[in-house]
C-alpha positions as CSV (number, residue, x, y, z in Angstrom):
1,M,-37.7,21.9,-36.7
2,S,-34.7,19.5,-37.3
3,R,-33.2,22.1,-39.6
4,A,-33.4,24.8,-36.9
5,L,-31.9,22.5,-34.3
6,T,-29.1,21.6,-36.7
7,R,-28.3,25.3,-37.2
8,I,-28.3,25.9,-33.5
9,L,-26.0,22.9,-33.0
10,G,-23.6,23.9,-35.8
11,L,-23.4,27.7,-35.0
12,G,-23.2,27.0,-31.3
13,L,-20.2,24.7,-31.7
14,V,-18.4,27.2,-34.0
15,I,-19.0,30.1,-31.6
16,G,-17.9,28.0,-28.6
17,A,-14.8,26.8,-30.4
18,V,-13.8,30.4,-31.4
19,K,-14.2,31.6,-27.8
20,G,-12.3,28.6,-26.4
21,A,-9.4,29.3,-28.9
22,L,-9.3,33.0,-28.0
23,G,-9.3,32.2,-24.3
24,L,-6.6,29.6,-24.7
25,L,-4.4,31.9,-26.8
26,G,-4.8,34.8,-24.4
27,G,-4.8,32.9,-21.1
28,S,-8.4,33.8,-20.1
29,L,-10.0,31.1,-18.1
30,S,-13.4,32.8,-18.1
31,L,-13.4,32.9,-21.9
32,M,-12.4,29.3,-22.1
33,A,-15.2,28.4,-19.8
34,D,-17.6,30.4,-21.9
35,G,-16.5,28.4,-24.9
36,L,-17.1,25.2,-23.1
37,L,-20.6,26.4,-22.2
38,G,-21.2,26.6,-25.9
39,L,-20.2,23.0,-26.3
40,G,-22.7,22.1,-23.6
41,E,-25.4,23.9,-25.5
42,G,-24.4,22.0,-28.6
43,G,-24.8,18.7,-26.6
44,A,-28.3,19.8,-25.5
45,A,-29.2,20.6,-29.2
46,L,-27.8,17.2,-30.2
47,V,-30.1,15.5,-27.7
48,A,-33.1,17.5,-29.1
49,L,-32.1,16.3,-32.6
50,L,-31.8,12.7,-31.3
51,H,-35.4,12.8,-29.9
52,H,-37.0,14.8,-32.7
53,G,-35.0,14.3,-35.8
54,I,-32.0,12.1,-36.8
55,G,-32.8,9.6,-34.0
56,A,-36.1,8.7,-35.8
57,A,-34.3,6.8,-38.5
58,R,-35.9,3.4,-39.0
59,P,-34.0,0.2,-38.0
60,D,-31.9,-1.4,-40.7
61,R,-30.0,-4.6,-41.2
62,D,-27.1,-3.7,-39.0
63,H,-29.2,-1.9,-36.4
64,P,-32.4,-3.9,-36.1
65,Y,-33.4,-2.1,-32.9
66,G,-32.8,1.4,-34.3
67,H,-30.0,4.0,-33.8
68,Q,-31.1,5.7,-30.5
69,K,-28.5,4.3,-28.3
70,L,-25.6,5.0,-30.7
71,L,-26.7,8.6,-31.0
72,A,-27.4,8.9,-27.3
73,L,-23.8,7.8,-26.6
74,G,-22.5,10.4,-29.1
75,A,-24.5,13.2,-27.3
76,L,-23.3,11.9,-23.9
77,A,-19.7,12.1,-25.1
78,G,-20.3,15.6,-26.4
79,C,-21.5,16.6,-23.0
80,V,-19.0,14.7,-20.8
81,L,-15.9,15.8,-22.6
82,P,-16.5,19.6,-21.8
83,L,-16.9,18.6,-18.2
84,F,-13.4,17.1,-18.1
85,V,-11.9,20.2,-19.6
86,G,-14.0,22.3,-17.2
87,V,-12.3,20.5,-14.3
88,E,-8.9,21.4,-15.7
89,I,-10.0,25.0,-16.0
90,L,-11.2,25.0,-12.4
91,Q,-7.9,23.6,-11.2
92,A,-6.0,26.2,-13.2
93,A,-8.1,28.9,-11.7
94,L,-7.4,27.7,-8.2
95,A,-3.7,27.5,-9.0
96,R,-3.6,31.1,-10.3
97,W,-5.6,32.3,-7.3
98,Q,-3.0,30.8,-5.0
99,G,-0.1,32.3,-7.1
100,A,1.1,29.0,-8.4
101,G,1.1,27.2,-11.7
102,A,0.1,29.5,-14.6
103,A,0.0,32.6,-12.4
104,G,2.5,34.3,-14.6
105,L,0.3,34.2,-17.7
106,P,-1.1,37.6,-18.6
107,V,-4.8,38.4,-18.6
108,L,-6.2,38.5,-22.1
109,R,-5.0,41.5,-24.0
110,P,-6.0,40.8,-27.6
111,G,-5.5,44.2,-29.1
112,P,-8.0,45.9,-31.4
113,A,-8.3,42.9,-33.7
114,G,-8.9,40.5,-30.9
115,W,-11.6,42.8,-29.3
116,A,-13.3,43.1,-32.7
117,V,-13.4,39.3,-33.0
118,L,-14.9,38.9,-29.6
119,A,-17.5,41.6,-30.3
120,L,-18.4,39.9,-33.6
121,V,-18.7,36.5,-31.9
122,L,-21.0,37.9,-29.3
123,L,-23.1,39.6,-31.9
124,A,-23.4,36.3,-33.8
125,Q,-24.4,34.6,-30.6
126,L,-27.1,37.2,-29.9
127,G,-28.3,36.9,-33.5
128,L,-28.6,33.1,-33.1
129,W,-30.5,33.6,-29.9
130,R,-33.0,36.1,-31.5
131,W,-33.4,33.9,-34.6
132,S,-34.1,30.8,-32.4
133,L,-36.8,32.9,-30.5
134,R,-38.5,33.8,-33.8
135,R,-38.3,30.2,-35.1
136,A,-39.7,28.8,-31.8
137,A,-42.6,31.3,-32.0
138,Q,-43.3,30.5,-35.7
139,L,-43.2,26.7,-35.2
140,A,-44.8,26.8,-31.7
141,S,-42.2,24.3,-30.7
142,P,-41.6,23.7,-26.9
143,V,-38.2,22.1,-27.9
144,L,-37.0,25.2,-29.7
145,Q,-38.4,27.4,-26.9
146,L,-36.3,25.4,-24.4
147,R,-33.2,25.7,-26.6
148,S,-33.8,29.5,-27.0
149,R,-33.9,29.9,-23.2
150,G,-30.6,28.0,-23.0
151,L,-29.1,30.3,-25.7
152,G,-30.3,33.3,-23.9
153,L,-28.7,32.2,-20.7
154,W,-25.4,31.5,-22.5
155,S,-25.6,35.0,-24.2
156,G,-26.0,36.6,-20.8
157,A,-23.0,34.7,-19.4
158,S,-21.0,35.7,-22.4
159,G,-21.8,39.4,-22.0
160,L,-20.7,39.2,-18.3
161,V,-17.5,37.5,-19.3
162,L,-16.8,40.1,-22.0
163,L,-17.4,42.9,-19.4
164,G,-15.1,41.2,-17.0
165,L,-12.4,40.9,-19.6
166,V,-12.6,44.6,-20.4
167,M,-12.3,45.5,-16.7
168,A,-9.4,43.1,-16.3
169,A,-7.5,44.4,-19.3
170,T,-8.1,48.1,-18.6
171,R,-7.9,48.2,-14.8
172,G,-5.6,45.3,-14.2
173,W,-8.2,43.2,-12.2
174,G,-6.6,39.9,-13.2
175,R,-8.5,37.9,-10.5
176,L,-11.8,39.0,-12.0
177,D,-11.1,36.7,-14.9
178,L,-10.8,33.8,-12.4
179,L,-13.9,34.7,-10.5
180,L,-16.0,34.9,-13.6
181,A,-14.9,31.5,-14.7
182,L,-16.6,29.9,-11.7
183,P,-20.2,30.8,-12.4
184,V,-19.8,30.0,-16.1
185,L,-18.4,26.6,-15.1
186,L,-21.4,26.1,-12.8
187,L,-23.8,26.8,-15.7
188,L,-21.8,24.3,-17.7
189,V,-22.3,21.6,-15.0
190,L,-26.0,22.3,-14.8
191,Q,-26.4,22.2,-18.6
192,C,-24.5,18.9,-18.9
193,W,-26.4,17.4,-15.9
194,R,-29.8,18.2,-17.7
195,V,-28.5,16.5,-20.8
196,I,-27.3,13.4,-18.9
197,Q,-30.7,13.2,-17.1
198,Q,-32.4,13.1,-20.5
199,L,-30.1,10.4,-21.9
200,L,-29.9,8.0,-19.0
201,P,-33.4,6.6,-19.3
202,E,-32.7,5.7,-22.9
203,L,-29.3,4.1,-22.2
204,E,-30.6,2.0,-19.3
205,D,-33.7,0.8,-21.1
206,R,-36.0,2.6,-18.7
207,I,-39.8,2.2,-19.2
208,A,-41.1,4.1,-22.2
209,I,-44.9,3.6,-21.6
210,P,-46.6,2.8,-18.3
211,P,-47.6,-0.9,-18.5
212,E,-51.0,-0.1,-17.1
213,A,-51.6,2.2,-20.1
214,I,-50.6,-0.5,-22.5
215,H,-52.7,-3.1,-20.6
216,A,-55.8,-0.9,-20.8
217,A,-55.3,-0.2,-24.5
218,V,-54.8,-3.9,-25.2
219,L,-57.9,-5.1,-23.3
220,A,-60.0,-2.6,-25.4
221,V,-59.3,-4.7,-28.5
222,P,-62.1,-7.3,-29.2
223,G,-60.9,-10.8,-28.7
224,V,-58.3,-10.1,-26.1
225,L,-58.9,-12.0,-22.8
226,N,-55.7,-11.2,-20.9
227,A,-52.4,-9.4,-21.2
228,H,-49.5,-9.7,-18.7
229,D,-45.7,-9.5,-18.3
230,I,-45.8,-6.2,-20.3
231,G,-42.6,-4.2,-20.8
232,S,-41.5,-1.3,-23.0
233,R,-38.4,0.6,-23.9
234,G,-37.3,3.2,-26.4
235,V,-38.4,6.8,-27.0
236,L,-42.1,7.6,-27.0
237,G,-43.1,9.4,-30.3
238,Q,-39.9,8.1,-32.0
239,L,-39.8,4.3,-31.7
240,V,-40.9,2.1,-28.7
241,F,-40.4,-1.6,-28.3
242,V,-43.2,-3.5,-26.5
243,D,-43.2,-7.0,-25.2
244,M,-46.1,-8.8,-23.7
245,H,-47.8,-12.2,-23.1
246,L,-51.3,-12.4,-24.6
247,V,-54.3,-14.6,-24.2
248,V,-56.9,-14.3,-26.9
249,D,-60.4,-15.7,-27.6
250,A,-59.5,-17.9,-30.5
251,D,-59.1,-21.6,-31.2
252,D,-57.2,-21.4,-34.5
253,L,-54.0,-19.7,-35.5
254,P,-55.3,-17.4,-38.2
255,T,-57.9,-15.8,-35.9
256,A,-55.3,-15.4,-33.1
257,H,-52.9,-13.8,-35.5
258,R,-55.6,-11.4,-36.7
259,I,-56.2,-10.3,-33.1
260,T,-52.5,-9.7,-32.5
261,E,-52.4,-7.5,-35.6
262,L,-55.4,-5.5,-34.2
263,V,-53.5,-5.1,-30.9
264,E,-50.4,-3.8,-32.7
265,E,-52.5,-1.4,-34.8
266,H,-54.4,-0.1,-31.7
267,L,-51.2,0.4,-29.8
268,E,-49.5,2.3,-32.7
269,A,-52.6,4.5,-33.1
270,R,-52.5,5.3,-29.4
271,F,-48.8,5.7,-28.7
272,G,-47.1,6.3,-32.0
273,P,-44.4,4.2,-33.8
274,L,-43.6,1.0,-32.0
275,R,-42.6,-2.6,-32.6
276,C,-44.6,-5.2,-30.6
277,N,-43.3,-8.6,-29.6
278,I,-46.4,-10.7,-28.6
279,H,-46.1,-14.1,-27.0
280,L,-49.4,-16.0,-27.4
281,E,-50.4,-18.3,-24.5
282,P,-53.3,-20.6,-23.8
283,R,-56.2,-19.5,-21.6
284,E,-54.9,-21.4,-18.5
285,Y,-51.8,-19.2,-18.6
286,A,-53.8,-16.0,-17.9
287,S,-52.2,-13.9,-15.1
288,D,-53.0,-10.8,-13.1
289,R,-49.4,-9.7,-13.2
290,I,-49.4,-6.8,-15.6
291,T,-45.7,-6.2,-15.4
292,F,-42.5,-7.3,-13.7
293,H,-41.6,-6.8,-10.1
294,G,-38.2,-6.5,-8.6
295,A,-36.0,-4.4,-6.5
296,H,-37.7,-1.1,-7.6
297,G,-41.2,-2.3,-7.3
């Protein structure tokens, strides 16, 4: 699946860059917005890779807590930058509509070669969409199915933009190019917002596993008397960091250590890859406070 996501990311970025360049050279705001939408799709594919592929790299000496945040920041930058450019396009569209600024730029008239490039790019985009649909069905992957829907939406928007460009170039409806840029920019905003929503929990160390679930799993281990002050962060299924205070039924260190190892094994079997930081405490330190309480509960 990582190879399929990488192909979607690479081809999506290339297609988006070609469209953006053609729009910039020809003065078409809707085509530039269409290219930015491709960059937004690339950001979404990068987030999928982060959670299901390259982000699963194990910690190393320089990154003892893994690479998730670094990759998340990269995906966030790849999503936020198109938004800034989108704002510039929106301002240019308003200026043109009011007859100011770049109003004198002609609507895209690329000639036969330019139209051929646009058609080929759209065909490549449709081919990528159909290929992603087939791969999602073959792998039965919800992640690829989600990306296929995003590519289908982008392809529909691209077809609408191309139709608008044809109408603008053949009938002189220059303002149609401005009008079409607005819904495409709206799709870009929605796409980037979904990506940001996926990344924020990871960047702010939001809970990865409900502490009640961890508590129940830990108490099922023989020898555990009490678990409290439980916290977790990371990406479930990729790498989760768990902290807790533990009280065990043991009077010697080797027995207590063996119980903590059983806790770690039980949690990893239940929740997937994780690193557990267990603070052993004497029996009189037992507490009913499963997790922390603060401003949010």
